[in-house]
C-alpha positions in Angstrom: 0.0 0.0 0.0 2.8 2.3 1.0 4.8 1.5 -2.3 1.5 2.2 -4.5 1.2 5.4 -2.8 4.7 6.5 -3.2 4.4 5.5 -6.9 1.1 7.5 -7.3 2.6 10.6 -5.5 5.8 10.4 -7.8 3.7 10.1 -10.8 1.6 13.0 -10.0 4.7 15.1 -8.9 6.3 14.2 -12.2 3.5 15.1 -14.4 3.1 18.6 -12.4 6.7 19.0 -12.9 6.5 18.3 -16.9 3.6 20.7 -17.2 5.5 23.4 -15.3 8.3 22.8 -18.2 5.6 23.4 -20.9 5.3 26.6 -22.4 1.6 27.8 -22.9 0.6 30.0 -25.9 -3.1 31.6 -26.4 -3.9 32.3 -30.0 -7.2 34.3 -31.1 -8.9 33.4 -34.2 -7.9 29.8 -34.4 -11.0 28.7 -36.8 -9.1 29.4 -39.9 -6.1 30.9 -41.7 -3.2 32.0 -39.5 -4.3 31.4 -36.3 -5.1 27.8 -37.2 -1.9 27.1 -38.7 0.0 28.9 -35.8 -1.7 26.5 -33.4 -0.7 23.6 -35.4 3.0 25.0 -35.5 3.2 25.4 -31.7 1.5 22.0 -31.3 4.1 20.3 -33.5 6.8 21.8 -31.1 5.3 20.4 -28.0 3.8 23.7 -26.5 0.8 23.9 -24.9 -1.9 25.3 -27.2 -5.0 27.6 -26.1 -6.9 27.9 -29.4 -9.5 30.5 -29.2 -12.5 30.5 -31.5 -15.9 32.6 -31.2 -17.4 29.2 -32.2 -15.3 26.3 -30.8 -14.7 23.5 -32.9 -12.7 20.5 -31.9 -12.2 18.7 -35.3 -9.5 21.5 -36.6 -6.8 20.4 -34.9 -5.2 17.2 -34.0 -6.2 15.5 -30.8 -3.7 16.3 -28.1 -3.1 16.4 -24.2 -1.4 19.7 -25.2 -4.4 21.3 -26.6 -7.5 23.3 -25.1 -10.1 24.8 -27.5 -11.6 27.9 -25.7 -14.8 29.9 -26.7 -13.7 33.5 -27.1 -15.0 36.7 -28.4 -12.5 39.5 -28.2 -15.4 42.1 -28.5 -17.1 40.7 -25.6 -15.8 41.6 -22.0 -17.1 38.6 -20.4 -16.4 36.2 -22.7 -12.7 37.6 -22.3 -13.0 37.2 -18.6 -14.1 33.7 -19.0 -11.4 32.7 -21.4 -8.6 34.1 -19.3 -10.1 32.1 -16.1 -10.1 28.9 -18.0 -6.7 29.3 -19.5 -4.8 29.7 -16.3 -1.1 30.6 -16.9 -0.3 32.1 -20.2 3.0 32.5 -21.6 2.6 34.0 -24.9 -0.4 35.6 -26.2 -1.0 35.9 -30.0 -3.6 38.7 -31.0 -4.6 37.3 -34.5 -8.2 37.9 -34.7 -9.4 40.3 -37.3 -11.5 40.9 -40.3 -11.5 43.2 -43.2 -14.3 45.1 -45.1 -13.3 46.6 -48.5 -15.2 49.5 -49.6 -14.7 53.1 -50.7 -14.8 55.3 -47.3 -17.5 57.3 -48.3 -19.9 54.3 -48.3 -18.6 52.7 -45.5 -21.3 52.9 -42.7 -19.9 54.0 -39.1 -21.3 50.4 -38.1 -19.0 48.9 -39.9 -15.9 51.3 -39.0 -16.9 50.7 -35.3 -17.0 46.9 -35.8 -13.8 46.9 -37.6 -12.2 48.9 -34.8 -13.9 46.8 -32.2 -12.4 43.6 -33.4 -9.0 44.5 -35.0 -7.9 47.1 -32.5 -10.0 47.4 -29.0 -10.4 43.3 -29.2 -6.4 43.1 -29.3 -6.1 45.8 -26.5 -8.9 44.5 -24.1 -7.3 40.7 -24.3 -3.8 42.2 -23.7 -4.8 44.1 -20.8 -6.5 41.0 -19.6 -3.4 39.1 -19.5 -0.6 41.5 -18.6 -1.4 41.2 -14.9 0.0 37.5 -14.8 2.9 38.5 -16.9 3.9 41.0 -14.9 3.5 39.1 -11.7 5.6 36.6 -13.1 8.2 38.7 -14.5 8.0 37.0 -17.9 5.9 36.8 -20.9 5.4 37.8 -24.8 2.7 39.4 -26.5 2.6 39.2 -30.4 0.3 41.3 -32.2 -0.7 40.3 -35.6 -1.4 43.2 -38.1 -1.0 43.5 -41.7 1.6 44.7 -44.1 -1.1 46.9 -45.7 0.2 49.6 -43.0 3.5 49.8 -45.1 1.9 51.7 -47.7 -1.8 53.2 -48.6 -4.1 50.9 -50.5 -7.6 51.8 -52.0 -10.8 50.5 -50.3 -9.1 49.1 -47.2 -8.7 52.6 -45.3 -10.6 51.7 -42.1 -8.8 48.2 -42.0 -5.7 49.7 -42.4 -6.2 52.4 -39.6 -7.4 49.7 -37.3 -4.2 47.7 -37.9 -2.1 51.0 -37.6 -3.3 51.9 -34.5 -2.5 48.5 -33.3 1.0 49.1 -34.4 1.3 52.3 -32.7 -0.1 51.1 -29.3 2.3 48.1 -29.5 5.4 50.4 -29.8 4.1 52.3 -26.8 3.4 49.1 -24.9 6.8 47.5 -25.7 8.5 50.2 -23.6 5.9 50.1 -20.8 6.2 46.4 -20.1 9.9 45.7 -20.8 11.1 46.7 -17.4 8.7 43.8 -16.1 10.5 41.3 -18.3 7.6 41.2 -21.0 8.5 41.5 -25.0 5.9 42.7 -27.3 6.3 42.2 -31.0 4.4 42.9 -34.1 4.0 40.4 -37.0 2.8 41.8 -40.3 1.2 39.1 -43.1 1.3 39.9 -46.7 -1.5 38.8 -48.9 -2.5 34.8 -48.6 -4.7 32.8 -51.1 -4.4 30.1 -48.4 -6.6 31.7 -46.0 -10.3 32.6 -46.0 -9.5 36.2 -45.2 -10.3 37.3 -48.9 -13.5 35.3 -49.0 -14.4 36.6 -45.7 -13.8 40.2 -46.9 -15.8 39.7 -50.0 -18.9 39.1 -47.7 -18.5 42.7 -46.4 -17.5 44.2 -49.7 -19.5 47.4 -50.6 -20.1 49.6 -53.6 -19.7 47.6 -56.6 -23.1 48.6 -58.0 -22.4 52.4 -57.2 -22.9 55.0 -59.8 -19.7 56.9 -58.4 -17.2 54.4 -57.0 -18.6 51.1 -58.8 -16.3 51.5 -61.9 -13.0 52.4 -59.9 -13.9 49.4 -57.5 -14.2 46.9 -60.4 -11.0 48.1 -61.9 -8.9 48.0 -58.6 -10.3 44.4 -57.9 -9.3 43.3 -61.4 -5.8 44.8 -60.5 -5.7 43.0 -57.5 -6.6 39.8 -58.8 -4.1 40.0 -61.7 -1.2 40.6 -59.3 1.6 38.1 -60.0 3.8 39.2 -57.4 5.2 37.2 -54.5 2.5 36.3 -51.8 2.0 35.0 -48.3 1.9 31.2 -47.0 0.2 30.6 -43.8 3.5 28.9 -42.7 5.2 32.0 -43.1 3.0 33.7 -40.5 3.3 30.7 -38.2 7.2 31.0 -38.5 7.2 34.7 -37.9 5.0 34.3 -34.8 7.3 31.4 -33.6 10.3 33.7 -33.6 8.4 36.6 -32.2 7.8 34.2 -29.2 11.0 32.3 -28.9 13.7 34.4 -30.2 14.5 37.6 -27.9 16.8 38.9 -30.4 13.8 39.7 -33.4 12.9 43.2 -33.9 9.6 44.8 -32.9 8.3 44.4 -36.6 8.3 41.5 -38.2 7.0 41.2 -41.9 5.7 37.7 -42.9 5.9 36.4 -46.3 7.8 37.3 -49.5 5.2 40.2 -50.3 5.2 41.6 -46.9 9.2 41.8 -46.8 9.2 43.3 -50.1 6.6 46.1 -48.8 8.8 46.5 -45.8 11.7 47.0 -47.9 10.1 49.6 -50.2 8.8 51.4 -47.0 12.4 51.6 -45.8 11.6 49.4 -42.8 14.2 47.0 -43.5 13.6 43.0 -43.3 12.4 40.6 -40.6 15.6 38.6 -41.4 17.9 41.3 -40.4 
């Protein structure tokens, strides 16, 4: 009896010690695209992964004792509180959730403007604010904010989306200097355009103005130009790798463009390269 009890205690202690050694990452927007690929990438490297989604699905990622799928709507304060409470200790937070709604600004309703900022900007801020206290208490942690390479140069039809992501860039720059004394690193990953994700399809559902008498022809021409572009693009794996570097390599710069097109735009904007 004594031997079996001792063995059980040893197994429990070993399991607790093993869990303590594992790093835990929370990633938002894991139902598809960059978030889903990043979750896979970290699972493959033996991290504990908290994959969050507005509508949780257990079938998107391979079954693993190191995986938890959590419900999270970054625009809902109670949802954030519930997810943080369920998550426990978080070593790395990846703010990836977001959406686009291409349209001429004049035709963009203010409800859409607010929705874009609510998810892409305020959701990132709210979740970061919720996670910072535990990181500060531990004197360690990493926050990775996924924005967009469209912040490198102006493009038509995405002005509000670009503004929402640019606001995250500016916020992140200031946050990085605020929390560095507490052992917390903050980085920005800027993906390029990817045909592997559902982002374009989702954005098309929010598309407005194609039949407008003033902007319709301009929009049709702009969309044709974009669809005919043959330049380099971004793979989902590019973004997962950039997030991995941001999370694990203390030498990474604040800005990490992810994807060949993103790196090209960064160079054209005089921002250097993530490989530097």
